[in-house]
Each structure stands twice: as structure tokens, then as C-alpha cells.
Backbone bond lengths (Angstrom), bond angles and torsions (degrees), N, CA, C in turn:
res aa  C-N    CA-C-N  psi(-1)  N-CA   C-N-CA  omega(-1)  CA-C   N-CA-C  phi
1 M - - - 1.510 - - 1.459 114.82 -
2 I 1.357 115.74 -40.92 1.526 117.35 176.23 1.459 108.66 -63.43
3 F 1.384 118.94 -37.62 1.508 119.18 -179.79 1.503 111.39 -62.03
4 K 1.341 115.05 -44.66 1.460 116.59 -175.84 1.477 110.84 -68.21
5 R 1.281 120.89 -31.96 1.473 123.49 179.14 1.471 109.93 -63.56
6 H 1.452 114.16 -51.49 1.453 118.88 177.52 1.474 112.01 -55.50
7 F 1.245 120.30 -42.16 1.528 124.28 -179.01 1.625 109.32 -60.82
8 L 1.326 114.42 -41.41 1.474 116.21 -176.74 1.501 107.74 -68.08
9 I 1.299 116.72 -44.38 1.505 116.94 -178.39 1.552 110.08 -65.55
10 L 1.219 119.17 -34.42 1.506 121.26 176.28 1.513 110.89 -64.54
11 S 1.376 115.29 -41.65 1.468 117.86 179.97 1.521 111.34 -63.81
12 I 1.280 118.48 -42.49 1.505 122.23 -179.89 1.480 112.81 -59.02
13 L 1.467 112.07 -44.88 1.444 118.43 179.83 1.531 112.14 -62.50
14 G 1.343 117.30 -33.85 1.448 121.90 -174.37 1.562 107.52 -73.71
15 G 1.396 116.72 -36.80 1.414 120.09 175.14 1.521 112.49 -60.27
16 L 1.341 114.92 -45.02 1.558 118.60 -178.93 1.410 110.69 -62.64
17 L 1.358 120.08 -41.38 1.469 123.62 -177.05 1.551 109.03 -63.33
18 S 1.338 113.36 -42.78 1.570 119.03 -177.51 1.567 108.00 -61.11
19 A 1.286 115.13 -44.76 1.546 119.77 -177.72 1.456 110.47 -61.73
20 C 1.319 117.59 -41.67 1.542 123.55 178.82 1.495 108.96 -62.14
21 S 1.334 117.48 -36.20 1.483 119.20 179.78 1.460 112.63 -62.87
22 V 1.295 113.09 -46.23 1.503 121.92 178.61 1.441 111.82 -58.93
23 L 1.347 118.36 -48.47 1.530 120.45 -174.55 1.521 110.25 -68.73
24 D 1.384 116.81 -37.63 1.409 118.52 -179.87 1.508 116.94 -77.22
25 A 1.349 119.48 1.47 1.461 121.59 179.78 1.474 110.34 -65.75
26 P 1.341 122.69 144.02 1.489 125.77 -179.42 1.460 109.09 -74.85
27 T 1.371 116.81 144.75 1.503 124.02 177.13 1.468 111.37 -83.50
28 V 1.291 119.29 130.66 1.405 126.87 -179.89 1.467 113.09 -100.99
29 E 1.284 123.27 116.42 1.472 125.03 179.97 1.559 107.18 -87.25
30 V 1.371 112.68 130.18 1.455 122.00 174.63 1.504 110.25 -92.53
31 P 1.271 121.46 117.95 1.554 118.24 179.76 1.512 108.75 -65.00
32 A 1.379 112.87 145.19 1.480 120.90 175.07 1.562 109.55 -67.18
33 P 1.370 112.44 142.37 1.436 115.24 -178.68 1.543 110.85 -62.34
34 T 1.371 116.58 139.77 1.441 120.75 177.00 1.571 111.00 -77.49
35 V 1.304 116.16 125.95 1.529 121.18 178.71 1.480 108.65 -87.78
36 T 1.309 116.78 126.26 1.410 119.44 178.87 1.463 107.46 -112.40
37 G 1.344 122.08 163.67 1.528 126.99 -179.08 1.531 111.80 91.57
38 T 1.250 116.00 -170.45 1.537 123.56 -179.35 1.451 107.01 -80.89
39 P 1.400 114.75 123.69 1.462 117.38 173.11 1.489 116.33 -61.43
40 F 1.348 121.06 151.91 1.414 123.46 -179.19 1.543 111.47 -69.11
41 Q 1.390 113.49 131.56 1.398 120.74 -177.49 1.606 108.23 -120.91
42 T 1.361 117.03 142.33 1.423 117.65 176.92 1.515 108.50 -84.25
43 P 1.362 121.72 129.15 1.474 122.14 -175.42 1.567 110.15 -66.05
44 T 1.336 115.22 142.84 1.425 121.34 177.53 1.498 111.77 -78.68
45 R 1.291 120.76 125.39 1.509 124.28 -177.86 1.475 106.89 -78.09
46 V 1.413 110.42 134.91 1.467 116.56 -178.80 1.569 106.82 -105.12
47 W 1.279 114.47 110.43 1.423 117.76 -172.43 1.535 113.26 -75.14
48 F 1.339 116.14 -30.59 1.455 119.42 -176.65 1.560 106.10 -129.86
49 P 1.338 117.41 81.12 1.431 117.07 -177.97 1.500 113.29 -62.14
50 P 1.278 119.04 150.68 1.541 120.37 -179.14 1.517 109.57 -73.73
51 S 1.305 112.94 140.05 1.545 120.34 179.45 1.562 107.92 -108.58
52 P 1.326 110.78 153.10 1.487 112.01 -178.84 1.464 114.55 -59.85
53 T 1.355 117.54 138.95 1.446 119.37 -178.26 1.518 107.76 -77.02
54 S 1.363 118.73 123.81 1.508 123.30 172.95 1.497 113.52 -69.53
55 P 1.249 114.18 139.71 1.560 118.94 176.03 1.485 105.50 -61.64
56 P 1.218 118.77 160.64 1.520 124.60 174.10 1.395 107.89 -60.05
57 Q 1.417 117.39 135.75 1.469 122.48 179.61 1.517 114.09 -67.61
58 T 1.284 114.34 136.00 1.480 115.21 179.13 1.542 108.55 -113.12
59 F 1.295 118.94 125.85 1.371 126.56 -177.51 1.527 111.66 -91.96
60 S 1.316 115.02 132.36 1.505 119.24 -176.97 1.484 107.26 -72.16
61 T 1.338 114.70 145.68 1.471 121.15 174.74 1.507 104.64 -96.37
62 F 1.308 118.34 124.56 1.483 123.28 179.89 1.515 108.22 -101.37
63 T 1.287 114.48 129.08 1.411 121.04 171.70 1.609 113.07 -70.99
64 P 1.329 117.06 146.81 1.445 115.05 -178.33 1.551 109.21 -62.37
65 T 1.392 114.59 149.94 1.368 118.85 -179.22 1.646 108.52 -74.52
66 P 1.268 114.24 130.12 1.422 118.07 -177.64 1.541 111.15 -64.16
67 E 1.378 118.12 152.47 1.417 121.31 174.24 1.535 110.70 -64.21
68 M 1.319 113.59 113.68 1.543 114.57 179.68 1.516 114.44 -90.85
69 R 1.294 115.58 -0.09 1.539 118.37 173.62 1.482 110.50 -129.27
70 P 1.287 115.90 61.12 1.468 121.16 -179.75 1.517 113.37 -67.60
71 G 1.278 116.11 153.30 1.472 118.99 172.65 1.493 117.46 81.10
72 L 1.353 115.93 13.64 1.527 117.27 -175.15 1.575 106.90 -64.45
73 G 1.322 116.76 134.63 1.417 123.88 -177.66 1.567 112.22 -120.27
74 D 1.300 115.21 -148.88 1.471 119.57 -179.22 1.537 112.38 -65.67
75 T 1.227 113.86 153.12 1.481 123.93 174.29 1.588 109.20 -80.63
76 T 1.274 113.24 117.22 1.516 118.33 -176.00 1.533 110.58 -98.08
77 V 1.374 117.74 -27.77 1.507 119.88 -178.69 1.501 106.05 -132.22
78 R 1.272 118.33 132.30 1.476 125.37 170.10 1.558 105.21 -131.86
79 D 1.310 113.49 97.63 1.479 113.25 -170.84 1.615 106.66 -112.11
80 S 1.276 116.10 120.96 1.440 122.33 174.67 1.497 114.62 -100.50
81 F 1.339 115.32 12.38 1.413 121.02 172.45 1.544 113.44 61.89
82 T 1.348 112.40 51.84 1.411 119.71 175.79 1.566 115.76 -111.64
83 D 1.313 110.51 -9.31 1.474 117.76 179.14 1.556 110.64 -116.62
84 A 1.346 117.76 104.95 1.430 122.70 -172.12 1.530 108.27 -71.75
85 T 1.422 121.59 -19.50 1.358 123.08 -179.12 1.537 115.47 -68.98
86 L 1.414 112.30 -13.55 1.494 113.89 -175.41 1.499 109.94 -92.91
87 W 1.395 121.05 5.52 1.432 120.26 -178.90 1.528 108.18 -137.51
88 D 1.302 117.88 151.33 1.509 126.60 172.68 1.501 106.19 -66.94
89 T 1.348 116.50 117.98 1.467 120.74 173.69 1.508 111.71 -119.29
90 A 1.379 119.85 152.28 1.393 122.77 -175.79 1.476 108.77 -167.40
91 S 1.344 118.40 163.00 1.447 124.10 177.04 1.500 108.24 -151.76
92 S 1.386 114.66 133.46 1.421 118.13 -179.90 1.529 106.45 -162.74
93 D 1.381 119.67 -175.01 1.416 120.51 178.36 1.540 112.62 -72.40
94 Q 1.325 117.03 -17.57 1.464 121.38 -178.66 1.522 108.34 -86.32
95 G 1.271 124.06 -22.39 1.367 125.34 -178.41 1.552 115.13 164.18
96 S 1.313 117.52 -176.15 1.465 122.78 -179.50 1.463 109.37 -151.24
97 A 1.349 112.88 151.84 1.473 124.81 172.68 1.519 109.43 -132.65
98 S 1.321 120.38 118.88 1.437 120.41 -178.05 1.542 110.44 -143.13
99 V 1.304 112.34 151.34 1.494 121.48 179.48 1.539 108.20 -114.27
100 E 1.312 114.64 115.92 1.489 119.92 177.66 1.538 107.40 -169.00
101 N 1.314 110.38 154.45 1.529 118.65 176.52 1.481 106.62 59.27
102 N 1.302 123.66 42.04 1.382 129.02 174.78 1.557 112.52 55.07
103 R 1.316 115.06 44.35 1.435 120.01 176.91 1.567 107.61 -160.92
104 L 1.373 111.62 156.80 1.360 121.66 173.43 1.491 107.78 -104.59
105 S 1.384 117.43 114.45 1.506 118.35 179.81 1.458 114.24 -103.87
106 L 1.338 118.18 124.91 1.423 126.13 -179.66 1.568 108.65 -109.30
107 A 1.305 116.35 128.43 1.487 118.74 179.64 1.553 104.87 -133.21
108 A 1.329 114.61 123.09 1.524 117.45 179.59 1.579 107.93 -118.41
109 A 1.338 113.44 129.17 1.466 118.25 177.86 1.525 112.15 -64.21
110 S 1.303 121.09 172.93 1.454 126.41 179.48 1.575 112.41 -49.18
111 K 1.309 116.25 121.88 1.435 121.67 178.25 1.510 114.57 60.21
112 N 1.332 113.62 33.67 1.547 119.01 175.54 1.559 108.00 -122.18
113 Y 1.297 112.23 166.93 1.494 121.40 -178.34 1.491 107.53 -135.22
114 I 1.307 115.57 137.76 1.503 120.72 -179.86 1.466 109.26 -138.03
115 F 1.350 121.57 142.38 1.359 122.70 173.89 1.615 107.41 -143.45
116 S 1.375 114.06 159.22 1.424 123.37 -177.51 1.530 107.71 -133.36
117 L 1.324 116.08 126.97 1.495 122.62 -178.80 1.552 109.15 -105.34
118 R 1.346 112.77 139.88 1.506 118.13 168.99 1.458 112.93 -70.92
119 R 1.268 114.52 131.40 1.423 121.27 -176.65 1.482 110.80 -87.77
120 Y 1.358 112.68 158.59 1.498 119.24 173.66 1.532 113.04 60.02
121 F 1.304 118.53 39.16 1.413 121.71 -175.40 1.570 109.77 -149.11
122 D 1.326 113.36 135.23 1.538 118.46 -179.45 1.487 105.96 -147.13
123 V 1.350 117.66 129.98 1.443 120.84 -174.06 1.532 109.32 -150.70
124 G 1.380 116.30 147.96 1.455 117.46 176.31 1.471 109.44 -114.10
125 S 1.304 121.31 -62.18 1.491 123.42 177.77 1.495 107.67 -97.10
126 F 1.298 119.18 134.34 1.534 124.00 -170.87 1.501 109.00 -175.05
127 Y 1.347 112.68 164.91 1.526 122.14 163.09 1.430 104.92 -126.75
128 A 1.360 117.39 130.85 1.415 124.55 177.38 1.525 111.87 -125.23
129 E 1.337 117.41 138.21 1.442 122.10 173.71 1.540 108.84 -131.04
130 V 1.376 113.90 145.59 1.449 118.73 173.85 1.544 107.76 -153.70
131 T 1.351 117.89 146.90 1.414 122.26 177.88 1.462 112.80 -92.99
132 A 1.328 119.21 126.98 1.417 124.71 -179.93 1.586 111.16 -111.01
133 R 1.247 113.93 136.80 1.515 120.52 179.66 1.568 111.00 -130.40
134 P 1.308 116.55 92.81 1.491 114.33 177.45 1.509 110.44 -71.67
135 S 1.378 114.41 134.30 1.476 116.74 179.34 1.538 110.18 -116.31
136 L 1.354 118.65 -13.36 1.438 120.99 170.75 1.517 108.30 -149.44
137 C 1.374 111.60 104.00 1.412 122.67 -164.30 1.506 112.74 -157.01
138 R 1.340 123.15 136.35 1.398 120.07 179.59 1.522 109.98 -155.47
139 G 1.339 118.43 153.18 1.425 120.52 172.21 1.471 116.40 56.89
140 D 1.364 117.84 -130.26 1.436 122.38 -179.53 1.494 113.90 -87.59
141 D 1.345 120.00 13.03 1.494 122.04 169.87 1.539 105.45 -59.58
142 S 1.387 114.30 150.00 1.455 115.03 -176.37 1.494 111.73 -142.21
143 Y 1.343 115.56 168.96 1.462 122.10 178.73 1.508 106.43 -160.85
144 G 1.375 114.75 169.17 1.489 117.45 179.86 1.475 114.09 158.10
145 V 1.390 115.19 -151.56 1.432 124.02 -172.05 1.517 113.96 -121.34
146 L 1.367 111.43 138.15 1.475 117.91 176.30 1.537 103.77 -105.67
147 V 1.383 114.66 138.29 1.504 117.45 179.91 1.500 107.68 -130.24
148 R 1.349 116.46 156.78 1.490 123.13 -176.22 1.502 107.41 42.89
149 A 1.367 111.92 59.70 1.504 116.79 -168.15 1.517 109.25 -113.09
150 N 1.377 114.30 153.24 1.406 122.05 164.00 1.588 105.91 -137.45
151 A 1.280 117.06 -165.64 1.455 118.12 -173.21 1.492 113.85 -70.40
152 V 1.375 117.33 -20.84 1.490 116.17 -175.27 1.567 110.86 -128.69
153 A 1.285 118.98 0.45 1.504 119.77 -178.70 1.551 109.08 -149.17
154 Y 1.364 115.41 139.12 1.483 122.46 179.50 1.506 109.29 -172.13
155 Y 1.329 110.91 167.90 1.460 121.87 164.88 1.539 109.21 -97.21
156 R 1.323 115.58 132.17 1.487 118.44 -178.66 1.563 109.54 -121.63
157 F 1.392 109.35 126.03 1.492 117.97 173.62 1.504 105.55 -109.16
158 S 1.350 111.21 124.46 1.491 118.06 -171.42 1.502 113.40 -122.53
159 L 1.380 114.41 150.36 1.450 121.93 170.42 1.537 104.93 -123.26
160 T 1.368 113.74 137.80 1.431 119.51 176.75 1.490 107.14 -99.69
161 C 1.344 115.71 163.36 1.501 118.54 -176.79 1.485 109.03 -88.10
162 N 1.327 121.13 9.01 1.433 121.92 167.70 1.542 110.93 -106.82
163 G 1.370 118.16 16.66 1.428 122.75 171.86 1.494 116.42 89.12
164 M 1.347 118.14 22.81 1.512 118.88 176.96 1.493 113.37 -105.65
165 V 1.305 118.87 155.57 1.470 124.57 171.54 1.496 111.58 -128.96
166 G 1.356 114.47 146.52 1.452 118.34 179.96 1.583 106.95 -161.39
167 A 1.338 114.46 176.61 1.468 123.54 -176.30 1.567 108.34 -140.29
168 E 1.322 112.86 149.51 1.476 117.36 -179.85 1.590 106.25 -147.91
169 R 1.298 110.65 159.35 1.522 118.53 168.84 1.499 106.07 -111.84
170 V 1.310 116.69 128.91 1.456 121.85 -175.95 1.648 105.11 -121.66
171 R 1.296 107.46 134.19 1.493 116.09 174.70 1.523 113.43 -146.18
172 F 1.295 122.27 113.12 1.447 125.46 -176.68 1.552 110.41 52.94
173 N 1.301 116.49 45.04 1.425 125.07 176.21 1.491 111.61 70.94
174 N 1.344 121.72 8.35 1.457 124.54 172.94 1.522 109.23 -91.67
175 R 1.259 120.54 127.87 1.430 120.59 -174.30 1.489 112.24 -118.58
176 Q 1.397 113.71 133.60 1.428 124.61 -177.92 1.507 107.73 -119.50
177 V 1.323 116.91 120.43 1.465 121.00 -179.04 1.505 108.60 -77.71
178 L 1.411 116.00 124.89 1.422 118.99 177.15 1.581 113.57 -106.02
179 Q 1.355 111.69 -23.62 1.521 119.70 172.21 1.505 108.18 -141.58
180 E 1.327 115.08 113.96 1.459 118.37 178.59 1.517 111.31 -60.69
181 P 1.366 118.70 148.02 1.509 121.00 -179.54 1.526 109.68 -54.84
182 T 1.336 117.56 132.24 1.398 125.63 -179.05 1.455 109.64 -134.28
183 P 1.407 119.30 146.33 1.449 118.38 176.49 1.583 116.50 -64.11
184 S 1.292 119.11 142.41 1.382 120.63 171.63 1.487 113.25 -138.92
185 G 1.318 118.05 131.29 1.465 122.36 179.67 1.540 112.92 -68.00
186 D 1.286 119.31 -13.25 1.394 123.07 -177.00 1.588 112.23 -93.35
187 A 1.290 115.89 -12.38 1.492 123.72 179.48 1.523 104.92 -83.26
188 P 1.394 119.70 125.88 1.408 122.79 -179.98 1.561 110.36 -70.35
189 I 1.342 115.02 141.57 1.436 119.24 -179.93 1.591 105.70 -106.22
190 G 1.339 113.63 121.13 1.450 118.98 -179.74 1.542 110.72 70.51
191 V 1.254 117.00 -160.74 1.521 127.53 -176.46 1.544 108.18 -129.58
192 P 1.308 112.72 152.15 1.479 128.25 -3.20 1.561 107.68 -80.56
193 G 1.278 114.83 155.52 1.482 119.04 -176.98 1.560 106.16 -146.49
194 E 1.320 111.38 163.95 1.615 119.99 174.77 1.470 105.88 -152.47
195 V 1.301 112.71 136.50 1.544 120.36 175.76 1.532 108.21 -151.09
196 R 1.323 113.83 147.18 1.423 122.36 179.13 1.539 105.17 -100.66
197 I 1.312 118.05 110.97 1.471 122.48 179.25 1.501 110.82 -97.51
198 G 1.391 116.09 128.97 1.379 122.81 -178.03 1.587 109.41 -126.32
199 V 1.317 120.30 141.85 1.484 123.92 174.07 1.495 107.78 -132.97
200 W 1.357 114.32 124.42 1.442 122.32 178.11 1.610 105.45 -107.74
201 A 1.310 115.07 124.46 1.464 119.89 -176.08 1.507 111.90 -133.54
202 V 1.342 113.34 123.26 1.537 120.41 177.68 1.593 104.78 -142.31
203 G 1.327 113.75 126.53 1.445 115.91 177.98 1.520 112.30 59.32
204 T 1.341 115.65 -127.01 1.473 121.82 -178.80 1.435 112.68 -91.19
205 E 1.421 122.24 -0.04 1.385 122.40 -167.73 1.585 105.72 -112.30
206 L 1.359 112.65 135.80 1.495 119.22 176.10 1.479 107.81 -131.38
207 R 1.295 118.28 133.71 1.515 122.46 -177.78 1.513 107.45 -123.24
208 L 1.318 112.56 142.96 1.498 122.91 179.17 1.546 109.35 -102.40
209 F 1.287 114.98 139.54 1.500 119.91 178.70 1.601 103.32 -134.34
210 L 1.250 114.31 137.74 1.435 120.59 165.31 1.523 113.93 -122.19
211 N 1.302 115.47 128.94 1.538 119.22 -175.74 1.486 111.56 55.37
212 G 1.358 119.13 29.04 1.419 122.97 -177.39 1.471 118.97 83.18
213 R 1.314 113.28 0.53 1.543 118.45 -177.30 1.582 108.13 -105.67
214 F 1.340 111.37 132.46 1.501 114.43 179.35 1.468 112.93 -67.92
215 Q 1.362 115.35 135.91 1.465 121.43 179.11 1.539 111.95 -104.68
216 F 1.355 119.53 -56.69 1.448 122.62 176.86 1.584 107.79 -168.79
217 A 1.347 112.54 168.64 1.416 123.43 -178.84 1.495 111.73 -123.33
218 V 1.261 115.63 144.34 1.544 116.04 174.04 1.608 107.83 -128.97
219 N 1.258 115.98 154.51 1.538 122.86 177.25 1.454 112.80 -121.26
220 D 1.229 117.80 122.70 1.458 122.10 -178.59 1.604 109.42 -157.45
221 A 1.290 118.01 133.72 1.477 122.90 -179.24 1.493 114.40 -97.57
222 S 1.280 118.95 7.74 1.521 116.38 -169.39 1.473 113.07 -69.62
223 F 1.262 119.51 -38.41 1.495 123.96 -172.74 1.553 108.57 -120.37
224 G 1.327 121.40 123.91 1.463 124.81 -179.83 1.466 116.22 -93.03
225 N 1.392 114.75 -26.86 1.419 117.53 -178.42 1.551 108.00 -162.57
226 G 1.295 112.41 171.49 1.451 120.60 179.66 1.509 113.03 159.96
227 T 1.357 119.53 -169.76 1.378 120.47 -176.18 1.539 110.56 -98.64
228 I 1.361 115.54 -174.77 1.512 124.48 -175.67 1.546 102.10 -104.44
229 G 1.345 111.64 141.12 1.509 116.03 174.70 1.551 110.44 -143.01
230 L 1.356 117.15 161.95 1.418 125.63 177.68 1.476 108.71 -124.90
231 F 1.341 119.07 153.51 1.434 124.33 -176.38 1.468 113.71 -150.18
232 A 1.384 109.90 159.17 1.533 118.50 172.88 1.493 106.39 -145.58
233 S 1.372 115.85 144.30 1.481 119.57 -172.45 1.604 107.16 -142.50
234 S 1.346 115.91 131.95 1.380 121.27 173.69 1.509 110.47 -97.96
235 S 1.346 119.86 126.93 1.398 123.03 179.75 1.472 115.69 -97.19
236 G 1.441 117.10 -12.85 1.445 118.13 -170.71 1.535 110.71 -128.66
237 D 1.301 116.48 -143.48 1.478 124.28 -175.90 1.557 111.89 -89.57
238 T 1.247 121.04 -4.28 1.358 125.27 -178.16 1.504 114.53 -115.60
239 P 1.410 120.59 149.69 1.455 118.63 -177.93 1.601 108.38 -77.65
240 V 1.374 110.92 171.90 1.428 118.43 177.35 1.519 106.04 -129.27
241 T 1.377 117.83 142.11 1.415 125.41 175.21 1.501 111.97 -132.80
242 V 1.362 117.02 127.87 1.453 119.91 179.82 1.493 107.82 -136.00
243 N 1.353 116.71 139.39 1.496 122.71 173.02 1.459 109.96 -112.37
244 F 1.379 113.07 136.46 1.540 125.54 178.33 1.471 108.60 -112.57
245 T 1.350 113.82 138.53 1.455 124.53 176.26 1.473 112.16 -137.04
246 D 1.298 114.90 162.88 1.569 125.48 161.51 1.562 108.13 53.23
247 L 1.345 114.03 67.58 1.474 117.65 173.24 1.482 109.60 -85.35
248 I 1.327 115.37 136.20 1.475 122.98 177.47 1.508 106.54 -133.61
249 I 1.355 119.13 133.61 1.517 124.30 174.80 1.542 107.08 -126.54
250 Q 1.334 113.27 129.46 1.432 117.72 177.52 1.561 110.52 -118.33
251 D 1.308 112.19 151.94 1.546 118.22 170.17 1.535 108.27 -64.17
252 V 1.307 116.81 153.09 1.441 123.73 168.77 1.540 109.50 -129.68
253 N 1.301 118.39 120.45 1.413 125.88 -178.97 1.515 108.01 -109.79
254 Y 1.277 117.36 91.12 1.441 122.69 -167.83 1.513 106.23 -163.40
255 S 1.368 111.13 143.20 1.450 118.16 174.62 1.540 107.62 -122.59
256 L 1.331 116.33 133.11 1.411 124.55 -179.63 1.546 108.76 -58.54
257 P 1.315 122.05 140.42 1.444 123.93 176.50 1.574 110.22 -54.70
258 T 1.367 114.65 142.60 1.405 119.47 177.16 1.513 109.25 -73.98
259 R 1.364 117.17 130.01 1.459 117.01 177.01 1.462 114.14 -73.06
260 T 1.344 118.53 152.03 1.411 121.57 178.69 1.592 108.15 -73.59
261 P 1.301 118.75 127.71 1.457 117.56 178.95 1.494 112.80 -63.87
262 L 1.318 116.37 142.00 1.490 121.40 179.18 1.507 107.51 -69.77
263 P 1.340 120.02 147.77 1.472 121.51 172.78 1.448 114.11 -67.63
């Protein structure tokens, strides 16, 4: 028993001495690693990045629009549509043409075409203007002016009720397109509408104007002269009605420029 007690006391003293050794051990400081190279930097935000500098704006110089109706002369016809004997008139299930109340009224039934020619008149070079007011018209329904016309042959300048303009040569119901339909901001879309239609014709050249603005020109030598006509055409299942007023025709004293001969 005495031996065991001495051994226990020695063990406790040994443990205390070991703990004191650990606590009294000197502290070793480890130096921080040295960082080489460029230190990390937070990028600076650019709130208004520079934009490329535009070169000074250059404005185009526009040449004056050439006179597209040269040579206008005296007024030879001023028709306010008071004399029905000056125009072809008719009435049937397919349509009607009538002169009354200072206007020429054309009405075409569904999928029908009607025109009226001015009688006792023949002209080659001229400028003609007439006001058209479609009152029943939609889609590809059309109306307009016939020039250098007779009962079976004429040039036809047409406006459609969806805002297109074009030109054709018609002979014995055979149609030749001279100007494909093209959009025009001057052609009324639907009804009611109003437009001043003008045609300038000299030699082989014919020019279309709407509200005084040039639209296009065609060249054709088939018909040298004839009368003036007006037309309306229904392309679908509904009729078309157009009223024409204030026809004026002027002389044109002008010769087309001579073309340079080819070598």
C-alpha cells in the first residue's frame, strides 16, 4: 500500500512538471509571406464611356425639280359637265354613265367596266386635268382617264382604291401594261376621296400627275391622237361609283428633245 501511494504521488508531480515545461516554451513568430508582383486593384467603373465622335454632317444639295409640264398654252376646253350631249351616256344592268348636277357620274356593277368618251373632240398634244371623287370603291376597283381614245383603242391611266397607279394600252380588249401598278401617296385609299388627275401628252411620251405632282411617264407610239375619256371598273363582288368634275384641257407647244444617235 505504501508503495502504491508513493507511485501515485510521483505520477502527479511528473504531470505538473510536464505542463510547466509546455507553458514556459518560447513563442516563435512566423514572418508573413512576402507578396511580389502587382497588387490586386479594383477596376474603376466608367459611368459615361466615351463614344466615337461623328464627323460633321454633310447636307445633300438638291437640284431644282425640272418642269414636267413644259409648253402649256391656252385652255381649249373648260367643261363643267352641264351639256350631256358632249358625252356618251347609257344605263343598263351592267352600269350607267350620266351627266347631271355639273358632274359626270360613272357606276359599274360587280365585275363590270364602263367608260364615257367626249364627243366631237380630237387631240394629239395636250394637257388635261379632271377632279375624281370615288363614292363607292374598294380594293382593286379602279377609275381614271382615257387619252387619245376612240371606241376600241386608247391609253388608260388608272388609280385603284387601295392607293396604286398604273398605265395600259388597250386595243380591241387586248391590254398591254405600260406601267406596272405602283403605290402613290396622292391616290385616295377607299372613300370618300378626291384627287386631281392630270395627263401631259406630247409625241410618244405621256406623263401622269396627281394633285399637280408628277407620278411617272410612259413612251408608246401606237396612238397619235384621239379624244378624252373617263372610266370606272369593279374588280370584285361590289359595284363602284365615281363622280368627275371640272375638266380642263390646254394646248401644249413643245417638242421632245432630239435623242443622240447611237454610234
